mmCIF file as gemmi writes it, N, C-alpha and C atoms, coordinates in Angstrom:
data_model
loop_
_atom_site.group_PDB
_atom_site.id
_atom_site.type_symbol
_atom_site.label_atom_id
_atom_site.label_alt_id
_atom_site.label_comp_id
_atom_site.label_asym_id
_atom_site.label_entity_id
_atom_site.label_seq_id
_atom_site.pdbx_PDB_ins_code
_atom_site.Cartn_x
_atom_site.Cartn_y
_atom_site.Cartn_z
_atom_site.occupancy
_atom_site.B_iso_or_equiv
_atom_site.pdbx_formal_charge
_atom_site.auth_seq_id
_atom_site.auth_asym_id
_atom_site.pdbx_PDB_model_num
ATOM 1 N N . MET Axp A 1 ? 0.824 -1.184 0 1 0 ? 1 A 1
ATOM 2 C CA . MET Axp A 1 ? 0 0 0 1 0 ? 1 A 1
ATOM 3 C C . MET Axp A 1 ? 0.877 1.26 0 1 0 ? 1 A 1
ATOM 4 N N . ILE Axp A 2 ? 1.952 1.215 0.761 1 0 ? 2 A 1
ATOM 5 C CA . ILE Axp A 2 ? 2.849 2.378 0.805 1 0 ? 2 A 1
ATOM 6 C C . ILE Axp A 2 ? 3.452 2.636 -0.573 1 0 ? 2 A 1
ATOM 7 N N . LYS Axp A 3 ? 3.875 1.576 -1.264 1 0 ? 3 A 1
ATOM 8 C CA . LYS Axp A 3 ? 4.423 1.754 -2.618 1 0 ? 3 A 1
ATOM 9 C C . LYS Axp A 3 ? 3.377 2.338 -3.552 1 0 ? 3 A 1
ATOM 10 N N . ARG Axp A 4 ? 2.134 1.907 -3.416 1 0 ? 4 A 1
ATOM 11 C CA . ARG Axp A 4 ? 1.05 2.425 -4.262 1 0 ? 4 A 1
ATOM 12 C C . ARG Axp A 4 ? 0.84 3.915 -3.992 1 0 ? 4 A 1
ATOM 13 N N . MET Axp A 5 ? 0.838 4.304 -2.727 1 0 ? 5 A 1
ATOM 14 C CA . MET Axp A 5 ? 0.64 5.705 -2.379 1 0 ? 5 A 1
ATOM 15 C C . MET Axp A 5 ? 1.797 6.576 -2.869 1 0 ? 5 A 1
ATOM 16 N N . GLN Axp A 6 ? 2.999 6.023 -2.901 1 0 ? 6 A 1
ATOM 17 C CA . GLN Axp A 6 ? 4.156 6.776 -3.386 1 0 ? 6 A 1
ATOM 18 C C . GLN Axp A 6 ? 4.066 7.04 -4.889 1 0 ? 6 A 1
ATOM 19 N N . GLN Axp A 7 ? 3.269 6.267 -5.601 1 0 ? 7 A 1
ATOM 20 C CA . GLN Axp A 7 ? 3.108 6.448 -7.044 1 0 ? 7 A 1
ATOM 21 C C . GLN Axp A 7 ? 2.08 7.527 -7.37 1 0 ? 7 A 1
ATOM 22 N N . SER Axp A 8 ? 1.297 7.907 -6.393 1 0 ? 8 A 1
ATOM 23 C CA . SER Axp A 8 ? 0.24 8.889 -6.624 1 0 ? 8 A 1
ATOM 24 C C . SER Axp A 8 ? 0.835 10.28 -6.825 1 0 ? 8 A 1
ATOM 25 N N . VAL Axp A 9 ? 0.288 10.984 -7.781 1 0 ? 9 A 1
ATOM 26 C CA . VAL Axp A 9 ? 0.663 12.368 -8.015 1 0 ? 9 A 1
ATOM 27 C C . VAL Axp A 9 ? -0.588 13.192 -7.751 1 0 ? 9 A 1
ATOM 28 N N . LEU Axp A 10 ? -0.522 14.023 -6.727 1 0 ? 10 A 1
ATOM 29 C CA . LEU Axp A 10 ? -1.679 14.821 -6.362 1 0 ? 10 A 1
ATOM 30 C C . LEU Axp A 10 ? -1.722 16.091 -7.194 1 0 ? 10 A 1
ATOM 31 N N . GLU Axp A 11 ? -2.867 16.318 -7.793 1 0 ? 11 A 1
ATOM 32 C CA . GLU Axp A 11 ? -3.058 17.543 -8.569 1 0 ? 11 A 1
ATOM 33 C C . GLU Axp A 11 ? -3.488 18.663 -7.632 1 0 ? 11 A 1
ATOM 34 N N . ASP Axp A 12 ? -3.174 19.866 -8.01 1 0 ? 12 A 1
ATOM 35 C CA . ASP Axp A 12 ? -3.644 21.03 -7.273 1 0 ? 12 A 1
ATOM 36 C C . ASP Axp A 12 ? -5.163 21.097 -7.433 1 0 ? 12 A 1
ATOM 37 N N . PRO Axp A 13 ? -5.944 21.025 -6.354 1 0 ? 13 A 1
ATOM 38 C CA . PRO Axp A 13 ? -7.4 21 -6.477 1 0 ? 13 A 1
ATOM 39 C C . PRO Axp A 13 ? -8.033 22.352 -6.768 1 0 ? 13 A 1
ATOM 40 N N . ILE Axp A 14 ? -7.313 23.437 -6.568 1 0 ? 14 A 1
ATOM 41 C CA . ILE Axp A 14 ? -7.89 24.775 -6.693 1 0 ? 14 A 1
ATOM 42 C C . ILE Axp A 14 ? -8.484 25.046 -8.078 1 0 ? 14 A 1
ATOM 43 N N . PRO Axp A 15 ? -7.802 24.743 -9.184 1 0 ? 15 A 1
ATOM 44 C CA . PRO Axp A 15 ? -8.417 24.997 -10.495 1 0 ? 15 A 1
ATOM 45 C C . PRO Axp A 15 ? -9.738 24.242 -10.684 1 0 ? 15 A 1
ATOM 46 N N . LYS Axp A 16 ? -9.816 23.027 -10.191 1 0 ? 16 A 1
ATOM 47 C CA . LYS Axp A 16 ? -11.069 22.268 -10.32 1 0 ? 16 A 1
ATOM 48 C C . LYS Axp A 16 ? -12.155 22.846 -9.422 1 0 ? 16 A 1
ATOM 49 N N . LEU Axp A 17 ? -11.783 23.298 -8.239 1 0 ? 17 A 1
ATOM 50 C CA . LEU Axp A 17 ? -12.765 23.906 -7.343 1 0 ? 17 A 1
ATOM 51 C C . LEU Axp A 17 ? -13.37 25.153 -7.958 1 0 ? 17 A 1
ATOM 52 N N . ARG Axp A 18 ? -12.562 25.916 -8.673 1 0 ? 18 A 1
ATOM 53 C CA . ARG Axp A 18 ? -13.061 27.149 -9.307 1 0 ? 18 A 1
ATOM 54 C C . ARG Axp A 18 ? -14.072 26.854 -10.412 1 0 ? 18 A 1
ATOM 55 N N . GLN Axp A 19 ? -14.076 25.645 -10.94 1 0 ? 19 A 1
ATOM 56 C CA . GLN Axp A 19 ? -15.007 25.279 -12.004 1 0 ? 19 A 1
ATOM 57 C C . GLN Axp A 19 ? -16.387 24.884 -11.472 1 0 ? 19 A 1
ATOM 58 N N . ILE Axp A 20 ? -16.493 24.641 -10.181 1 0 ? 20 A 1
ATOM 59 C CA . ILE Axp A 20 ? -17.778 24.228 -9.604 1 0 ? 20 A 1
ATOM 60 C C . ILE Axp A 20 ? -18.708 25.433 -9.564 1 0 ? 20 A 1
ATOM 61 N N . THR Axp A 21 ? -19.875 25.286 -10.156 1 0 ? 21 A 1
ATOM 62 C CA . THR Axp A 21 ? -20.835 26.387 -10.173 1 0 ? 21 A 1
ATOM 63 C C . THR Axp A 21 ? -22.087 26.067 -9.354 1 0 ? 21 A 1
ATOM 64 N N . ALA Axp A 22 ? -22.284 24.82 -9 1 0 ? 22 A 1
ATOM 65 C CA . ALA Axp A 22 ? -23.451 24.432 -8.208 1 0 ? 22 A 1
ATOM 66 C C . ALA Axp A 22 ? -23.224 24.791 -6.741 1 0 ? 22 A 1
ATOM 67 N N . PRO Axp A 23 ? -24.295 25.103 -6.01 1 0 ? 23 A 1
ATOM 68 C CA . PRO Axp A 23 ? -24.144 25.32 -4.568 1 0 ? 23 A 1
ATOM 69 C C . PRO Axp A 23 ? -23.487 24.09 -3.936 1 0 ? 23 A 1
ATOM 70 N N . THR Axp A 24 ? -22.508 24.326 -3.08 1 0 ? 24 A 1
ATOM 71 C CA . THR Axp A 24 ? -21.694 23.241 -2.548 1 0 ? 24 A 1
ATOM 72 C C . THR Axp A 24 ? -21.605 23.333 -1.032 1 0 ? 24 A 1
ATOM 73 N N . LEU Axp A 25 ? -21.749 22.192 -0.382 1 0 ? 25 A 1
ATOM 74 C CA . LEU Axp A 25 ? -21.613 22.107 1.066 1 0 ? 25 A 1
ATOM 75 C C . LEU Axp A 25 ? -20.387 21.271 1.389 1 0 ? 25 A 1
ATOM 76 N N . LEU Axp A 26 ? -19.527 21.813 2.237 1 0 ? 26 A 1
ATOM 77 C CA . LEU Axp A 26 ? -18.36 21.077 2.694 1 0 ? 26 A 1
ATOM 78 C C . LEU Axp A 26 ? -18.51 20.831 4.187 1 0 ? 26 A 1
ATOM 79 N N . LEU Axp A 27 ? -18.571 19.565 4.565 1 0 ? 27 A 1
ATOM 80 C CA . LEU Axp A 27 ? -18.586 19.187 5.973 1 0 ? 27 A 1
ATOM 81 C C . LEU Axp A 27 ? -17.143 18.878 6.354 1 0 ? 27 A 1
ATOM 82 N N . TRP Axp A 28 ? -16.627 19.584 7.34 1 0 ? 28 A 1
ATOM 83 C CA . TRP Axp A 28 ? -15.215 19.495 7.672 1 0 ? 28 A 1
ATOM 84 C C . TRP Axp A 28 ? -15.042 19.151 9.142 1 0 ? 28 A 1
ATOM 85 N N . GLY Axp A 29 ? -14.358 18.05 9.407 1 0 ? 29 A 1
ATOM 86 C CA . GLY Axp A 29 ? -13.994 17.706 10.773 1 0 ? 29 A 1
ATOM 87 C C . GLY Axp A 29 ? -12.682 18.376 11.118 1 0 ? 29 A 1
ATOM 88 N N . ARG Axp A 30 ? -12.666 19.196 12.15 1 0 ? 30 A 1
ATOM 89 C CA . ARG Axp A 30 ? -11.456 19.955 12.479 1 0 ? 30 A 1
ATOM 90 C C . ARG Axp A 30 ? -10.331 19.088 13.033 1 0 ? 30 A 1
ATOM 91 N N . ARG Axp A 31 ? -10.645 17.859 13.399 1 0 ? 31 A 1
ATOM 92 C CA . ARG Axp A 31 ? -9.578 16.959 13.844 1 0 ? 31 A 1
ATOM 93 C C . ARG Axp A 31 ? -8.878 16.323 12.653 1 0 ? 31 A 1
ATOM 94 N N . THR Axp A 32 ? -9.245 16.725 11.462 1 0 ? 32 A 1
ATOM 95 C CA . THR Axp A 32 ? -8.652 16.206 10.232 1 0 ? 32 A 1
ATOM 96 C C . THR Axp A 32 ? -7.267 16.795 10.003 1 0 ? 32 A 1
ATOM 97 N N . VAL Axp A 33 ? -6.354 15.954 9.623 1 0 ? 33 A 1
ATOM 98 C CA . VAL Axp A 33 ? -5.037 16.414 9.179 1 0 ? 33 A 1
ATOM 99 C C . VAL Axp A 33 ? -4.979 16.031 7.701 1 0 ? 33 A 1
ATOM 100 N N . ASP Axp A 34 ? -5.404 16.948 6.863 1 0 ? 34 A 1
ATOM 101 C CA . ASP Axp A 34 ? -5.545 16.668 5.437 1 0 ? 34 A 1
ATOM 102 C C . ASP Axp A 34 ? -4.488 17.446 4.677 1 0 ? 34 A 1
ATOM 103 N N . THR Axp A 35 ? -3.703 16.759 3.897 1 0 ? 35 A 1
ATOM 104 C CA . THR Axp A 35 ? -2.652 17.428 3.139 1 0 ? 35 A 1
ATOM 105 C C . THR Axp A 35 ? -3.068 17.72 1.698 1 0 ? 35 A 1
ATOM 106 N N . VAL Axp A 36 ? -4.266 17.299 1.305 1 0 ? 36 A 1
ATOM 107 C CA . VAL Axp A 36 ? -4.725 17.521 -0.065 1 0 ? 36 A 1
ATOM 108 C C . VAL Axp A 36 ? -5.496 18.824 -0.162 1 0 ? 36 A 1
ATOM 109 N N . LEU Axp A 37 ? -6.373 19.062 0.775 1 0 ? 37 A 1
ATOM 110 C CA . LEU Axp A 37 ? -7.244 20.228 0.711 1 0 ? 37 A 1
ATOM 111 C C . LEU Axp A 37 ? -7.376 20.81 2.106 1 0 ? 37 A 1
ATOM 112 N N . ASP Axp A 38 ? -7.248 22.1 2.212 1 0 ? 38 A 1
ATOM 113 C CA . ASP Axp A 38 ? -7.413 22.782 3.482 1 0 ? 38 A 1
ATOM 114 C C . ASP Axp A 38 ? -8.82 23.363 3.531 1 0 ? 38 A 1
ATOM 115 N N . ALA Axp A 39 ? -9.377 23.468 4.707 1 0 ? 39 A 1
ATOM 116 C CA . ALA Axp A 39 ? -10.734 24.009 4.842 1 0 ? 39 A 1
ATOM 117 C C . ALA Axp A 39 ? -10.845 25.393 4.225 1 0 ? 39 A 1
ATOM 118 N N . ALA Axp A 40 ? -9.781 26.16 4.265 1 0 ? 40 A 1
ATOM 119 C CA . ALA Axp A 40 ? -9.81 27.51 3.69 1 0 ? 40 A 1
ATOM 120 C C . ALA Axp A 40 ? -10.015 27.471 2.182 1 0 ? 40 A 1
ATOM 121 N N . ASP Axp A 41 ? -9.702 26.349 1.55 1 0 ? 41 A 1
ATOM 122 C CA . ASP Axp A 41 ? -9.849 26.246 0.101 1 0 ? 41 A 1
ATOM 123 C C . ASP Axp A 41 ? -11.312 26.143 -0.339 1 0 ? 41 A 1
ATOM 124 N N . TYR Axp A 42 ? -12.225 25.885 0.597 1 0 ? 42 A 1
ATOM 125 C CA . TYR Axp A 42 ? -13.625 25.715 0.219 1 0 ? 42 A 1
ATOM 126 C C . TYR Axp A 42 ? -14.158 26.936 -0.511 1 0 ? 42 A 1
ATOM 127 N N . SER Axp A 43 ? -13.631 28.105 -0.186 1 0 ? 43 A 1
ATOM 128 C CA . SER Axp A 43 ? -14.136 29.333 -0.798 1 0 ? 43 A 1
ATOM 129 C C . SER Axp A 43 ? -13.814 29.411 -2.28 1 0 ? 43 A 1
ATOM 130 N N . ARG Axp A 44 ? -12.995 28.503 -2.765 1 0 ? 44 A 1
ATOM 131 C CA . ARG Axp A 44 ? -12.66 28.49 -4.189 1 0 ? 44 A 1
ATOM 132 C C . ARG Axp A 44 ? -13.848 28.026 -5.036 1 0 ? 44 A 1
ATOM 133 N N . ALA Axp A 45 ? -14.745 27.271 -4.418 1 0 ? 45 A 1
ATOM 134 C CA . ALA Axp A 45 ? -15.956 26.841 -5.125 1 0 ? 45 A 1
ATOM 135 C C . ALA Axp A 45 ? -16.994 27.956 -4.97 1 0 ? 45 A 1
ATOM 136 N N . ARG Axp A 46 ? -17.666 28.283 -6.038 1 0 ? 46 A 1
ATOM 137 C CA . ARG Axp A 46 ? -18.692 29.323 -5.972 1 0 ? 46 A 1
ATOM 138 C C . ARG Axp A 46 ? -19.891 28.817 -5.184 1 0 ? 46 A 1
ATOM 139 N N . GLU Axp A 47 ? -20.596 29.722 -4.558 1 0 ? 47 A 1
ATOM 140 C CA . GLU Axp A 47 ? -21.797 29.377 -3.798 1 0 ? 47 A 1
ATOM 141 C C . GLU Axp A 47 ? -21.534 28.244 -2.818 1 0 ? 47 A 1
ATOM 142 N N . SER Axp A 48 ? -20.414 28.305 -2.139 1 0 ? 48 A 1
ATOM 143 C CA . SER Axp A 48 ? -20.055 27.238 -1.229 1 0 ? 48 A 1
ATOM 144 C C . SER Axp A 48 ? -20.371 27.617 0.211 1 0 ? 48 A 1
ATOM 145 N N . ARG Axp A 49 ? -20.563 26.587 1.011 1 0 ? 49 A 1
ATOM 146 C CA . ARG Axp A 49 ? -20.8 26.781 2.435 1 0 ? 49 A 1
ATOM 147 C C . ARG Axp A 49 ? -19.974 25.75 3.196 1 0 ? 49 A 1
ATOM 148 N N . LEU Axp A 50 ? -19.282 26.197 4.212 1 0 ? 50 A 1
ATOM 149 C CA . LEU Axp A 50 ? -18.454 25.337 5.038 1 0 ? 50 A 1
ATOM 150 C C . LEU Axp A 50 ? -19.099 25.185 6.402 1 0 ? 50 A 1
ATOM 151 N N . ILE Axp A 51 ? -19.27 23.949 6.828 1 0 ? 51 A 1
ATOM 152 C CA . ILE Axp A 51 ? -19.693 23.657 8.192 1 0 ? 51 A 1
ATOM 153 C C . ILE Axp A 51 ? -18.607 22.778 8.791 1 0 ? 51 A 1
ATOM 154 N N . SER Axp A 52 ? -18.02 23.26 9.877 1 0 ? 52 A 1
ATOM 155 C CA . SER Axp A 52 ? -16.945 22.488 10.498 1 0 ? 52 A 1
ATOM 156 C C . SER Axp A 52 ? -17.396 21.973 11.86 1 0 ? 52 A 1
ATOM 157 N N . PHE Axp A 53 ? -16.897 20.805 12.195 1 0 ? 53 A 1
ATOM 158 C CA . PHE Axp A 53 ? -17.238 20.138 13.442 1 0 ? 53 A 1
ATOM 159 C C . PHE Axp A 53 ? -15.959 19.991 14.271 1 0 ? 53 A 1
ATOM 160 N N . ALA Axp A 54 ? -15.937 20.604 15.448 1 0 ? 54 A 1
ATOM 161 C CA . ALA Axp A 54 ? -14.733 20.627 16.277 1 0 ? 54 A 1
ATOM 162 C C . ALA Axp A 54 ? -14.303 19.24 16.737 1 0 ? 54 A 1
ATOM 163 N N . ASP Axp A 55 ? -15.246 18.378 17.037 1 0 ? 55 A 1
ATOM 164 C CA . ASP Axp A 55 ? -14.914 17.083 17.638 1 0 ? 55 A 1
ATOM 165 C C . ASP Axp A 55 ? -14.862 15.934 16.641 1 0 ? 55 A 1
ATOM 166 N N . LEU Axp A 56 ? -14.948 16.228 15.348 1 0 ? 56 A 1
ATOM 167 C CA . LEU Axp A 56 ? -14.96 15.164 14.343 1 0 ? 56 A 1
ATOM 168 C C . LEU Axp A 56 ? -13.713 15.223 13.489 1 0 ? 56 A 1
ATOM 169 N N . GLY Axp A 57 ? -13.457 14.115 12.802 1 0 ? 57 A 1
ATOM 170 C CA . GLY Axp A 57 ? -12.255 14.02 11.985 1 0 ? 57 A 1
ATOM 171 C C . GLY Axp A 57 ? -12.56 13.961 10.502 1 0 ? 57 A 1
ATOM 172 N N . HIS Axp A 58 ? -11.882 13.048 9.813 1 0 ? 58 A 1
ATOM 173 C CA . HIS Axp A 58 ? -11.884 12.985 8.354 1 0 ? 58 A 1
ATOM 174 C C . HIS Axp A 58 ? -13.225 12.589 7.731 1 0 ? 58 A 1
ATOM 175 N N . VAL Axp A 59 ? -14.046 11.827 8.441 1 0 ? 59 A 1
ATOM 176 C CA . VAL Axp A 59 ? -15.322 11.373 7.873 1 0 ? 59 A 1
ATOM 177 C C . VAL Axp A 59 ? -16.484 11.727 8.807 1 0 ? 59 A 1
ATOM 178 N N . PRO Axp A 60 ? -16.843 13.013 8.87 1 0 ? 60 A 1
ATOM 179 C CA . PRO Axp A 60 ? -17.886 13.427 9.815 1 0 ? 60 A 1
ATOM 180 C C . PRO Axp A 60 ? -19.219 12.712 9.598 1 0 ? 60 A 1
ATOM 181 N N . HIS Axp A 61 ? -19.536 12.359 8.364 1 0 ? 61 A 1
ATOM 182 C CA . HIS Axp A 61 ? -20.806 11.682 8.089 1 0 ? 61 A 1
ATOM 183 C C . HIS Axp A 61 ? -20.845 10.28 8.689 1 0 ? 61 A 1
ATOM 184 N N . GLU Axp A 62 ? -19.695 9.676 8.919 1 0 ? 62 A 1
ATOM 185 C CA . GLU Axp A 62 ? -19.648 8.367 9.58 1 0 ? 62 A 1
ATOM 186 C C . GLU Axp A 62 ? -19.479 8.521 11.092 1 0 ? 62 A 1
ATOM 187 N N . GLU Axp A 63 ? -18.746 9.52 11.502 1 0 ? 63 A 1
ATOM 188 C CA . GLU Axp A 63 ? -18.473 9.716 12.924 1 0 ? 63 A 1
ATOM 189 C C . GLU Axp A 63 ? -19.686 10.245 13.675 1 0 ? 63 A 1
ATOM 190 N N . SER Axp A 64 ? -20.48 11.067 13.032 1 0 ? 64 A 1
ATOM 191 C CA . SER Axp A 64 ? -21.688 11.612 13.649 1 0 ? 64 A 1
ATOM 192 C C . SER Axp A 64 ? -22.759 11.791 12.574 1 0 ? 64 A 1
ATOM 193 N N . PRO Axp A 65 ? -23.418 10.689 12.186 1 0 ? 65 A 1
ATOM 194 C CA . PRO Axp A 65 ? -24.417 10.769 11.113 1 0 ? 65 A 1
ATOM 195 C C . PRO Axp A 65 ? -25.542 11.764 11.398 1 0 ? 65 A 1
ATOM 196 N N . ALA Axp A 66 ? -26.028 11.818 12.627 1 0 ? 66 A 1
ATOM 197 C CA . ALA Axp A 66 ? -27.143 12.716 12.936 1 0 ? 66 A 1
ATOM 198 C C . ALA Axp A 66 ? -26.749 14.176 12.777 1 0 ? 66 A 1
ATOM 199 N N . GLU Axp A 67 ? -25.568 14.524 13.275 1 0 ? 67 A 1
ATOM 200 C CA . GLU Axp A 67 ? -25.095 15.906 13.17 1 0 ? 67 A 1
ATOM 201 C C . GLU Axp A 67 ? -24.848 16.284 11.705 1 0 ? 67 A 1
ATOM 202 N N . SER Axp A 68 ? -24.261 15.372 10.964 1 0 ? 68 A 1
ATOM 203 C CA . SER Axp A 68 ? -23.989 15.622 9.543 1 0 ? 68 A 1
ATOM 204 C C . SER Axp A 68 ? -25.286 15.741 8.752 1 0 ? 68 A 1
ATOM 205 N N . LEU Axp A 69 ? -26.234 14.854 9.041 1 0 ? 69 A 1
ATOM 206 C CA . LEU Axp A 69 ? -27.516 14.885 8.33 1 0 ? 69 A 1
ATOM 207 C C . LEU Axp A 69 ? -28.26 16.186 8.6 1 0 ? 69 A 1
ATOM 208 N N . ALA Axp A 70 ? -28.21 16.664 9.837 1 0 ? 70 A 1
ATOM 209 C CA . ALA Axp A 70 ? -28.875 17.93 10.156 1 0 ? 70 A 1
ATOM 210 C C . ALA Axp A 70 ? -28.27 19.076 9.345 1 0 ? 70 A 1
ATOM 211 N N . ALA Axp A 71 ? -26.962 19.072 9.195 1 0 ? 71 A 1
ATOM 212 C CA . ALA Axp A 71 ? -26.293 20.124 8.412 1 0 ? 71 A 1
ATOM 213 C C . ALA Axp A 71 ? -26.68 20.041 6.939 1 0 ? 71 A 1
ATOM 214 N N . VAL Axp A 72 ? -26.745 18.824 6.414 1 0 ? 72 A 1
ATOM 215 C CA . VAL Axp A 72 ? -27.122 18.63 5.013 1 0 ? 72 A 1
ATOM 216 C C . VAL Axp A 72 ? -28.585 19.033 4.803 1 0 ? 72 A 1
ATOM 217 N N . ALA Axp A 73 ? -29.459 18.637 5.72 1 0 ? 73 A 1
ATOM 218 C CA . ALA Axp A 73 ? -30.876 18.994 5.604 1 0 ? 73 A 1
ATOM 219 C C . ALA Axp A 73 ? -31.06 20.502 5.618 1 0 ? 73 A 1
ATOM 220 N N . GLN Axp A 74 ? -30.323 21.177 6.488 1 0 ? 74 A 1
ATOM 221 C CA . GLN Axp A 74 ? -30.41 22.638 6.535 1 0 ? 74 A 1
ATOM 222 C C . GLN Axp A 74 ? -29.922 23.244 5.22 1 0 ? 74 A 1
ATOM 223 N N . PHE Axp A 75 ? -28.821 22.725 4.695 1 0 ? 75 A 1
ATOM 224 C CA . PHE Axp A 75 ? -28.287 23.225 3.432 1 0 ? 75 A 1
ATOM 225 C C . PHE Axp A 75 ? -29.293 23.044 2.299 1 0 ? 75 A 1
ATOM 226 N N . LEU Axp A 76 ? -29.978 21.911 2.309 1 0 ? 76 A 1
ATOM 227 C CA . LEU Axp A 76 ? -30.963 21.62 1.261 1 0 ? 76 A 1
ATOM 228 C C . LEU Axp A 76 ? -32.324 22.232 1.566 1 0 ? 76 A 1
ATOM 229 N N . SER Axp A 77 ? -32.445 22.876 2.714 1 0 ? 77 A 1
ATOM 230 C CA . SER Axp A 77 ? -33.695 23.505 3.159 1 0 ? 77 A 1
ATOM 231 C C . SER Axp A 77 ? -34.825 22.51 3.263 1 0 ? 77 A 1
ATOM 232 N N . ILE Axp A 78 ? -34.566 21.375 3.888 1 0 ? 78 A 1
ATOM 233 C CA . ILE Axp A 78 ? -35.603 20.386 4.118 1 0 ? 78 A 1
ATOM 234 C C . ILE Axp A 78 ? -35.724 20.154 5.626 1 0 ? 78 A 1
ATOM 235 N N . LYS Axp A 79 ? -36.891 19.69 6.043 1 0 ? 79 A 1
ATOM 236 C CA . LYS Axp A 79 ? -37.128 19.427 7.453 1 0 ? 79 A 1
ATOM 237 C C . LYS Axp A 79 ? -37.074 17.932 7.704 1 0 ? 79 A 1
ATOM 238 N N . LEU Axp A 80 ? -36.374 17.571 8.766 1 0 ? 80 A 1
ATOM 239 C CA . LEU Axp A 80 ? -36.328 16.169 9.173 1 0 ? 80 A 1
ATOM 240 C C . LEU Axp A 80 ? -37.467 15.913 10.153 1 0 ? 80 A 1
ATOM 241 N N . VAL Axp A 81 ? -38.074 14.769 10.042 1 0 ? 81 A 1
ATOM 242 C CA . VAL Axp A 81 ? -39.187 14.418 10.944 1 0 ? 81 A 1
ATOM 243 C C . VAL Axp A 81 ? -38.647 13.777 12.177 1 0 ? 81 A 1
C-alpha cells in the first residue's frame, strides 16, 4: 500500500474547485489532518458553504451521522421528521 501511495501524483485541487458552479456544502472535521485540501480552500468553489465540526475528523458523516444529516438537511432547506 505504501508503494502504491508513493506512485500517486496529487493535482492542485484549486483549479477544479473554481469550475464548480453548483451550490456546494463542505462538511469538515477539524480533527482532520488533510494534506490535499485545506478548509480555507472551500471558498474556491462558488456558492459554497463550510460547516466544520470541532470534535470530528476525516469522515464526519460516519463519525456523527445525525449531526452531519442535520447540516445537510439545513443546506438543502428540508425538514427532518
